[in-house]
Each structure stands twice: as C-alpha cells, then as structure tokens.
N, C-alpha and C positions, 0 to 999 in steps of 0.2 A: 592760646587756650582762652576760651571765653567763659568767664565766671560771672554770672548775674544772679542776684537774689530773685527768686521767683516762687510762685505758688502753683502747684500742680492743679490745673483747672479741670481737665477732663481727659478721658481716654476713650478710644473706640476700637473694638476688635474688627478687623477687616476679613473679608472672605478668604484671603490667601494666608490666613493665620498670623499675619503681622498685626501690630497695634499702632494706632495713631495717637500720639500723646500731645496734649496742649498745655502750655505753661503761660501764666500771666505775670508780667513784671511791672515794677514801678516804671516811670518814664526813664528810658535809657539815656545815657549821656551820648553826645555825638560820637565819641570813640567806640562805645558799645554798639551803636547803630552801624558804624562802619564795619565792626567785627561781625555783626549779624549778617549784614549784606554780603560780606566776603565769604561767609560760611554757607550761604544759600545753595542748596542742591548738592552739597558735599556730604560724603559719608564720614561718620565720626563716632564718637562715644558720648553718652550722656551720663553724668554723675549727679545724683540728687541726694541731698542730706538736709534734714530739717534744721540742723545747726550749721553755723559757718564752717567751712573746711579748715582744718588745721594745716599748718605748714607741711607736716608729714603726709597728710592726705593729698595735698597739692603736688608734692614731689612724686607720690605714687601715681597720680593721674598723668603727670608729665612723662613718666617712664613707660606708659602704655604705648606700644608700637602698633600701628595699623598695618594690616597685611591684606587689605581688600581694596578693590578698585571702585566698588559701588556698594550698594546696601545689601549685598548677599543675594540679590535677585538672580534668577536664571537669565541667560542671554535673551530668551524670548520675552521674558518679563521686562528686561531692560529696554529692548527695542520698542515694545509696546508703550512703555512709559515715556520714552524719548519722542515717539510719534504723537503721543497725547499732548505733551508740552508744546510741540511744534504746532499741532492743531489749535491749541488754546491761543497761541501767538498769532496764527494766521490760518483761519479755517479753510481758505482756498475755495470758498463757496459750499463747503460741506456743513450742513446743519447738525448732522449726527456723526459723532466721532467714529463709530463702527464703519460707516461708509468710507470715511477718510482712511481709516486703518486698512480696510480691505483693498482699496485702490492702491495705496502705497506699498503694501505687502506684495501685491501682484506685480508692481513695477520692479521691486527688488527681486522677486522670484524670476521674472522674465529676463532681467539683466543677467542673472547667473545661468539661466537655461541657455541663453544665447552663447555662452562660453563653452558649453558642453560639446564634446566631439560626438557628432551624430552617429558615427560608426560603432560606438561602444555602448 
C-alpha cells in the first residue's frame, strides 16, 4: 500500500466520463519513488483524506480486495490504450496515432480473418 501525503492539485473530466486526477506531493523518499514506479499503469484504489489516516482507516483500506484486471475499461478501450502506449514508445514512423491504430487494428483483424473457415 502506498500512502504519501499529497495535495489534490487538479482534475479533468474526460470524454469517456472518467476523471483524471492529479496530486502533488513533497519530495518523495527513495522508497516511495520505488513504490510509485512499481504501481505505474496498475489498477487500484485511491483514498484521500485531509487528515492523516487512522490505524482503523488503514486496516479498512488493506481489507479492500480488488476484483478487476484493469481500470474497468471495455476490451476495445483497453486495446486502444495499449496501442497508444506502444505508439508513444515507438511510433514506427506514424506521426498520427489514429493512423498507427488503424494499421495495427487491420493487422489484428486480418490475422483472425485468416483463421476463419471460408465455407461457413
């Protein structure tokens, strides 16, 4: 569990009705930075309280069980997000993400179309 004192800096509503929330912290310790890095791109829960968490609150947070593999996105949203991160890491010559997305979705579609029985 990662508990870091922070200030809620901003939020932004996204077109898919989700919300992007930003926090600002004091300079994290090396251990906190390692925890942050290890948590990158993982789904989880956020708990925010303007006062320090009590031991009882921390125990309640630890008792929460996750039952999701991702952020609750649909499979199509998940593949688009994965392709976007891949494009950010390696554009493969595509200046516009949508062109990259269309190209790779066509490759995926054609891969599975080739597996279809033509007689059916």
